N, C-alpha and C positions, 0 to 999 in steps of 0.2 A: 504494500500500500504506500504510494508515494505522497498522498495528500493527507494522511492521518497518522499521527504518532501517539503512542501511549506515554503516560507521565514518566515511566522508567526510562524512556528514550530521550527525554528532554533535559535541557540544561542551558547554560548561557551560550554554548556553542550554537544553539539553534535559535538564538534571540531574533535573528532576522527572518526566521521562518514562522515562529509561533508567538512573537511579541513578548513583552515583559511578563504578563500574567502567566502565560504558558511556560516560559523559561523558568520563572520563579517556582512554579509547582514542581517542575523537575528537580530543581536544586533542593527543595524541601525534602523530596523523597531521598535524594542522595545524602542529605544531612541526617537521615534516619528518623525524621519526624513523622507522626501519624497523619497521613494525607488521604482523604477519600479518593478512591480509584477513579480514573477517567482518561480522556484522550483529548487531543487538540487537532482541529483542522488547520492546516497551514495557511499562511497568507496567500500562497500560490493558488489554493483552492478558490479563494475569492477572485483572484485575477483570472483564472481559467473560466470560472462561471460567468464573469462579466464579459470576457472575450467571446464565450460561447453564445451569450445573449445579445452580442453585437452592440454593447454600450460602453465598452472600456475607454475608447478614445474620447467619446463625448463626455464621459464622467470626468476624465482628466482635464479637459478643456474647461468644463463648467466649474470645476474645483478651483482652477487658477483664477477664473473670473470672480469666484466667491471670496478668495483671499484678499482681493482688492476692494471688496465691498464691505469690509469690516467697518462698522460705524454707521452704515446705512441699513437700518433694521428692515425696512420694507424690501429692499433689493435682496438682502441676505436671506430673508424668509422665503422669497420666491425661488432663489437659486437652490436653497436647501431642499425645498419640497420637490423641485424638479429632479434633483439627484437621488433622493429617496425613492421616487417613483421609478426611476431608471433601474435601481437595484432590485426593487420588488418585481418589476416586469421581467427582468433577466432571470431571476430565480437561481436555482442550483443546477449546475451542469449534471447530466445523468451519471457520469462516472464518479463525480464527487458525492452525489447522493447515495450511490451504492456503497461506497467506502464508509461513509458516515453511519449508515444504517447497520452495516456489518459490525462496526466497532460498538455501536449501541447495543446490539444483541449480545455481544460478548460480555458487556457490563452486567447484563441480566443473567449471566451464566446459563443461558438456554431456557430460562424460565419466562415468566410473564414480564410485561413492560416494567421498567425500573424508573423511578423519579430521578430526574437530573437537574442540575443547575446549568444553564447555558450562558456563558459570560464572554463578552467581547474582550479581545486581546490585541489591541491595535499595535502595529509596528511603531515602536518609539515610546509606548506608554510604560508606566511603572518603572521608569528609570530614575536615576538620582537627580535629574534636573527637571523632569516633567512626569508627573504621576498620572495625569488624566483621571485622577480618582473620582469615580462616580459619574464621569461624563458620558462614556459609552454605555450601551444597554446591557443589562443583566436580567435574566429571566429564571425564576426559581420554580420548583415543583412542576417541571415539564415532564409529562408522561405519555409515551406512545410515539411511534415513528412520525406520524403526520405533524404533531405538535413540535417535535424536535426540529424538523426541517423548516417549519415556519419561524421558530425562534432563531435559527441560524441566520436566515435572511433578514430578520428584524435587527439582529446584531450588526450585520453588514450595513444596513441602512442607517443605523445610528452613527456611523462614521461621518455622516454628512449633516449632522444637526448644526444649527448656528453656533452653539456654545463650543462645540468641538472645533469647528472651522476657525472661530475667533481665537481659541486657545492655541491651535497650531500656528496661526499667524503670529501671535505674540511670542511663541517659542522659536520662530524661524523655521518651522517644519514645512517646507514648500514642495517637497518631493511628492510623488504619487501616493495618496493615502491607501494603505493596505490593511486588511483586517483578518487576523486569525481568530478562531473561536475555540474556547475551552468548554468541554462537556464533562461534568463531574457529578458523581453520585451525590444525591442530596443526603444531608444528615438531618434526620427528624429531630432537630435540636430542641431540647428543653430550655436551654439558655444559650446565648451566643453573644459575641461582641468583638472588641478590638483590643489589642495590646500594643503599646508603644514602648520601645526599649530606651527611650529618652523622653523627657517631658516635652511634648510638641509645642507647648506655649512658651515656656521659659527657656527651653534648650538644656535644662539641667540633666547632665549625664549620670548623676547619682541615683536618679529615680526612674522607675518604670511606671506607666499609667495603664491600668486595665479598666475597660468600660464593659458593662454587662447589662443585658436585658433578657426578659423572658421571651421564648419563642425564637423565630428566625432573626438572624443578625441584620437583615435589611432594615429593620426598624431603627437601629442605631446608625448604620452606614448612611442612610438617607437623611438622618437628622429629624425623623418624624417624632421621636420621643427623647426624653432626657435620660440617659442611662445611669445606673449606679457607677460610681467612679472610685477606684482604689489607687492610692499612691503607694508604690512598693519600693523598698530599698534594694538597690542593686547588690549591695554587699551580701545579704543573707536572705533576700526575698521576703523579708518580714513586711507586714502591712503597716505603713506609717499613718495612713489616714483613709477613712471611708466616708463617702458622701452618697447618701441615698438619692436616687433620681426621681423622675416624675413620669411614670409609664402608665398612660391611660388605656393602652391596648397592646396586645402582642400579635405578631403575624404568625399564623399557623396554616397547615395544609388543610383545606376544606374537603368535604365529602366528594366534591366534584373534581378533586385533584389539583385545584388552583389555590393560590394564596388567598387568605381572608383575614380580616381583622377580628379579634376576639377581645372583648372588654377585660381589663384587669381590675379586680376589686381594689377600691381605695383603702387607705389606712395601713398600708404595709409598713412594718417597723423593722424588718430584717432584710439584709441584702439578698439578691436573687441567687448568689452562689456562696458556697462555704469558703472560709479562709484557706483551707487546704487546696481547693480548686484554684483560687487566685494564685497561690504560690506555685502550683504545678504549671499553670499557664505562663507565669513569669519565667520559670526555669526553661520551659520550651522556647520562649522568645529569646532568652539569652543564648540558648544553644544555636538558634537560627542566626542571631547576630554574629556569633563567633564564626559560623560557617561563611556568612556573607562578608564579614569584615567591616560592617558599618551598621548604625542603628536602623531598626526595622519597624514598620507599621504592618501588623499582622491581624488577619481575621480568624477567629476561632469559633468552635461550636462544641457543645456538650450534649451527647445523645441521652435518651431516657435511662440507659444503663450506666451513665456516669463516665463514659469514655470521652476523652478530649480529642478533638480533631482540629488540625490547622488547614484552613481552606484557601488562604491567600497570604502573600507577603510582598511588601514593596519597601524600598528605602524611604525613610522620613525625608521629605524634600524641603522642609522648612528650617533645617539646621545649616549652619555655616560649614564651609569646607573644613575649617580647623576643628570644629566640633566632631564632624563625622569621621575624619581621618585619624584623629587622636583618640577616638572613643575606644580603641582596642585595649588601652592600658588597663581598663577595669574588668575585662572579660576574658582574658586568656585562661582557658580552662575553667571559667566561671569562679576563679579564686580571687578574692579581694586583696588589694595591696596591704602591706602592713600599716596599721593605724599609727599615725603620728600622735604625740602627746598633746592633749587638749589643754591649752593654757587658760583660756576664759571662754565662757559660753554666755550668749545673750539672745535677743530676739532677732530672728531673720527678717531684715527690713528691705534689702534690695539684693536680687539674685546675682550670682556670678562668683567666680573663684579667682583670687589674685594673690600674688606673693610679693613681698617687699620688706624693707627695713622699717622698723617702728620709729615714728616721730611723734613724741608726746608734746602736745601744745595745750595751753590753758586759755589762750586768747587769740582771736583772729588777727590781732595786731602783730602776732608772732608768725603769721602765715608764711612770711618770706623765708623762714628757717627750713620749711619743708622742701626737700629736693624732689623734683618730678619723679613719680613712681613709688614714693615712700607710702607707708600705711599711716594715715592720720589717726591718732588716738587722742581723744579729748573728753573732758567731763560731759559736755553737751555742745551742740552747735546751733547757731541761728543763721539767718540769711547773710550776715556779714562774712560768713565763712565760705561763701560760694567760690571765690577765686581759688582758695586753697583746696577745696574739695575737688575742683576740676583737675588739679594737678596730681591728686593722690591716686594711688592704685586701689585703695579701699579705705573705708571709714569705720572706726570702732568708737562707741561712746559709752560712758558710764551710765548715763540716764537716758530716758526717752522711750516712747512707744513707737509702734510701726507707722504711726501717722505724724510723728514729730517732724520738725523741719529737716533734721539730718537725713531722715529716711526719704522724705519727699524730694529733697535736692539730689540725693544719691540716685534715686530711681530715674529722675529726669535726665541726669547727665551720664547714666550708665555705669556707676561705680558701685561695686559690692559693698554692702553696709550691714553692720550689726549694731544694734542699740541695746541699752539697758543691761550692760554687762556688770554693772555696779562697781567692779574692781579693775576695769581695763587699764586705767592710768596708773594703778599701783602694781598690778601683777605682771604687766608687760614691761620689758626692759628696753630702754632707749637704744636703738641701733640693732636690736636683735632681728633676725630674719624670721618672719612668720607667714603663714598662709591663712587668709581670711575667706571663709565660705559663707557668702551672704545668703545661701539657700538653706543651710543647716543651722546657722547661728554660732558656728564654732571657729575659734582662732587656734590653730595648731602650730607647733614648733617646726621651724625649718621650711624647706621648699616642698610643695605637695608632690606626692607620688601619683596623684590622679591627674587626668588631663586638665589643663588650664582652659577654662571657657573664655573665648575671646570677649574682651570688654565691649559692651554694647554702648555706643554713644548715640546722641541724638542724630548724628550724621548717618550711622549705619542702621539705626533702629527703624526708620520709615520703611514701609513695605512698598514694592512696586505697584503700579496701578493694576487693578484686577477687574474681571468682568462680573464680580458679585455686586449687585445693585440692591440697595435697601431703601425703603420709604423712610425709615428712621434715620436721621442724620447722624453721621459718625464724626465727631469733632475731636480735636486733640487738646491736651493741656501743655502749655509752654511756660517757661519762666525767664527766658533770655533770647537774645537774637542770634546766638552762636550758630545754630543750624536751622534757622527759619527757612532759608532757601531750599534746603534738602527736604524738609518736611512739607513745604508748600508745593513741591514738585510731585507729591504723591496724590492719591485720589481722596484724601480727607475732604470733608465738607466745610471745614473752617476750623477756627480756634474757639473752643467753648469756654476755655479758662486761661487767660493770660495773666499770670500772677505778677503783681506789681512789686512785691517785696525785694526780690533779688535785683531787679533793674533799678529800683529806688536807691538801695544802699550803694550800688555802684555809681549811680549818678551823683550821689551825695558824697562820694569818696570816703564813705565810712563815718560821716559826721551826722549828728542829729539835725533834722530839717530846720528846727527853730534856731539852731546855732548858725546854720547857713543863712537863714533870713536875717538874723542879727548882724551877720558880717556883711550884709549887702550883696550877697552872691546868688540871689534868687534867679536872675536871668540865666546864669550859667547852668544852673540846675535844670531849669525849664528847657533850655536848648538841648542839653544832653539827653533828657528824658524823651523829648520830641523826636530826636534823631533815632533813638533806640526803637521807639514805637513805630516809626516809619519804616525802619529796616525789617521789622517783623511783619507789618501789615502788607508791605509791597508784594512779597512772593505769593500772597494768597489772592491777589487780584480783587475780584468782586466778592469772594467768599468772606463771610463775617469773621471778624476777630474781636472777641468780647474781652475787654480789659477790665479786670477786677481791681478796684482801687485798693490801696495798701491796707493791710489788716495786721500789722505788727502789734504785738501786745506790749504793755508798759515795760515788762522785764526785758523784752528784746530791744525796745527803743533805748532803754538805759544802757545797753551794751554798746551803743554808738558813741563816738567821741562827743563829749558835751552832754550826753544823755542824762547823767545824774542830776544836772542842774534843772532839767525840765520835766523829768518823769516822776510820778508818785511811786512809792514802794507799796505794792499791793500783795496781800497774802494769797490771793487767788486771781492772778492776772488773766487766766483763761476765760473767766466770766466778768472781767473788770473793764478797764478803760480802753475800749477797742472799737473797731468798726464804725458803724454809722454814728454812734453817739459821740465818738471822738471828733468827727467832722463838725458836729454841731457846736462842740465846746472849743475846738481849735480850728476855726474855718480858714485861717491864713495858710495852713499847711495844705488843706484840701484844695484851696483855690489854685495853688501851684500845680497840683496834679491835673486839675481841670484845664488850666491854661496849656500845659504840655500836650494833653490829649487833643485840645482844639487846634493847636498848631500842627500836629501830625495829621489831623483829620482833614485839613485843608487840601492835602494831596492824596489822602487815603480815606475816603468816606466809608470804607468797609469797617472802620474801627467803631466799636460801640462800648457802652459803659455798664458796669455791674457793681452794685453796692453790697458790701459784705456785712454780715452780722447785724441785721436789722431786727430790732426788738419790738418797736411800737410804731403806730401810724404817725404820731406827731413828729418824731425824729426823722422819719422818712420824708415827710412833707417839708421839713426845714432843709433837708439835704437837696431835695428837688428844687427848692427855691434858690439854693446856692448855685446849682447847675444852671438854672435859668438866668441868674445874675452874671454868670461867667461868660467868656467868649463862646462857650458851647451852646448857650441859649439861642443863638442865631442859626445854629446848624440844623438843616433839614435832614430828615431820615435817620436821626440818631435814635437807636434803640436803648431803652433804659431797663436794665434787669436788676433783680435782687437775688441775693443768695438765700436759699431756704436752709438755715442752720439752727435758728432758734425755734423751738416748738410753737411759740406764739404765732408763727407764720400760718399755722393751720387755721387759726381763727381770723387773722388779719388779712389774708391774701386778697379776698374780694375788695377790701378797702384799699389795699395797695394798688390794685388794678384801677380803681376809681381815681386814685391820686396820679396816675399816669405811667404805671409800670406795664411793660408789654412782654416781659419774659421773666421766668423764674428758673434758677439752677439750684438743684438740691446738693448742698455740701454734706455728703453722707457722713464724713468723719465727725464734724461738729454736731450734726443732728443726732447721731448715735450717742455721742458724749452727753448731750443734754437730755436726751430721752431716757437714758439708762443711769445718768448720774455718775459716769465714769470718766476720770481724767484721761483724755486720749494720749497724753504723754507719760502715763504711769506704767512703768514696767511691772510693778507689783500687782496691778489689777488688770493686766493685759488680757487674761482669759475671760474677763467680764465684758470686754469691748467687742460686741458682736453686731455687725451691721445687718445681719439677717435675723435679728431678734424680731418676733412677731410685732412687738410694739413699734419698732422702727419701720418695719414694712408697712404697717397700717398707716403710720404718719406719711410715708412716701406716697402711698396710694391716695390718701386724702389730698395731698398737695397736687398730684397730677390730675386728679379728678376735678378739683377746683379750677386748675389752670385751663382744662378743656372747657369747662362750663363757662368760664369768663373769656374764652377766646384768645388766650395768650400761649406762647410757646413754653414748653417745659423741658428741662434737661437734668442730667445727673453727672457730676464730675467725680470720677473715682475709677479704680481698677476692677471692681467686682464684675461688671458686665463682660470683661475680657477673660477673667479666670473662672467664672462661675456661670456656665450656660443656663442653669435654672434661674439664676437671678436676672440674666439678660432676657430670658423668655418672660419672666414675671413683669419686668418693666415694659416690654412690648405689649403684653396683655393689658397692662394698666393704661396704655395709650400715650406713653411718653413720646415726645417729638424728636429728641436727640439724646445722645450720651457723649461724654467727653472723657477720653482716656489718654495715657501716655503714648507717644508716637510708636513705640515698639509693639503696642498692643492693638493697633488699629485693625490689622488683618484678622486676628482672632476674634475681636469684637464684632467686626462686620460679618464674619461667618456665623457667630452665635446668633446675632440679630436676624440675619437672613433666614436661618433655620427656624427661628421663632416665628417670623412673619409667614414663612411657608406653612408652618403647622396651623397658624390661625386661618389662613386661606383654605387649607384642606378641611379643617373643622367646619368652616362656614359652608363649604360646598356640601359636606356630609349632612349637616343639619338642614340645609335647604332641601336636599334630596329626601331626607326623612320626613320633612314637612310636606313634600309633594306626594309622598307615598301613602 
């Protein structure tokens, strides 16, 4: 048989014949992993069939035309439909059909028809640079010769869908599209899912991620449900964290032999698979990774008898080359490297691993002492430390929680960070070489034996433009102009949170603003701030850039030169002299910010204004008066937002809208702090700080609902939508109009939001059909 090969005959040597999916299944068999039996129709079988049907040349010409039509949706749809019709009309050549049916009968061992999965395996897919994940067609529970042949043709036709053509154009794949097809025995899975041998969101090579659902794995692969998620240690396959998903239905084989959805009872309190099964899946994944030599994304299934099967594998395409090529250090023989001595342990605040010499500093004024690449160790940091943090390889602090300024700054500039160590400045020795793991919260002695994850900066963090489109806007959080051009070149919808604090302290040269005013240097400050704002707004064109005015607390202002003369000493500055109330009491400082924004806005009208920490209507009204009295008062098209951080916003929001507010952004960190009464900077109470607490979620729901009712936009600035698919889905269901995340989280967030929106559309269609029946 020249057009059909069994899995045992496949491997990377046949990549050009059977595509990535087929070659990977052969490699899994070679690696000794349990793979359901099957066969592959080579890409040549597709070419022969199209030649036999007389459409091959026309297909190729039309495909070239379609590649040039990317961006023209109407033309693309027309060309795509024409090519799919050509494939369907040509069908399968007689000799190919005979070989496929003979192989199918062998799978049944001479018995009755066997159920199979029929999967597309395009030439060039499931490679390290282009996965084509989920783009080409897959059909499950196919039973009988006639259905098999129909499914094969449908796989071929899926090669010419608009999304596949667009993806091929973006990847520079301009050669003749060819499609192999994999036919594999179905596993009547009780549970199924995916395992990643590195964290696909953070890139952390120390963790595996296992996702699991009841029934067939198509539910999780398609994003139709939120799976249970397990974070697994690479070292010993122990489960570090378990997150229950939200599975409203499972996909099972119906009595008619086809897939159907079956409701899943609500209120489940236990994961769908046992810990031993999670660990067994993780060990199989590491075995596969060792065979391939790079991190893998694998699909698995567990049959009713408890046997685990591996049904697909592909490289993780979202990791950098350095991450994937150095990932072997942890997996040779699945033996972990020797553990270095842990010197201090704190809260994991910004991911990444970095090695450097310790530099202990107690004031940002001493920042010049830090040599580029050293590890900054400090009691605590505030925005004035920004220039020093940028030059550090990692940051370690004695105090602080995961939402403190040190953590926020480190995440935004891509520096590994650990906070709340309590004893970092005393237990670490000046000049000693240490390794900081911002993912585990550990500082160890010496240079790491594990692979060093490439430092992610704002320059490298932005993801390329994608063809994933969402109705919910995906904004970014920024704090400086350093990499605004690179971020602006991506497909983000704008800047949902431009933090003032770091730009402000730089423009002030580390001095207190009232000291600058007293010295008669206000104009220089305004000019510096306006220039910075312009350099950030420019790369975003007409996309909105929402500037949040400064929200330094009194203890942070005291740290600036001259601050002690102007700032009160407060026992609890977190709920003290800050935000909107400060503008009312010290309007001269606020006026300088407004003047700088007005000057920048003359050439960049996409700049808008957001007021933080608003407690009451009267202070908001006074702030809006100050805005109207400033040069901004004459600016048309200026949007005025408020941060929803104080729980009183739940009551006051309709009044805020009446006062002239047209947007609200939920500051989830402060809102959580005040809803639960937990200091967000407290390391001792860190476990109480939970942004997914029902009380917090109810407050968020009320804010979004009120915003919709009042006709204003709503947003949330924070990382939860990117790291927690269930949270992203919840926000979409609530009706939020945008979310704002760090630049490196845009791709993951857009994917989570797109899946959530797709599920809402599917549910709406199902409910409509049920209503019609």
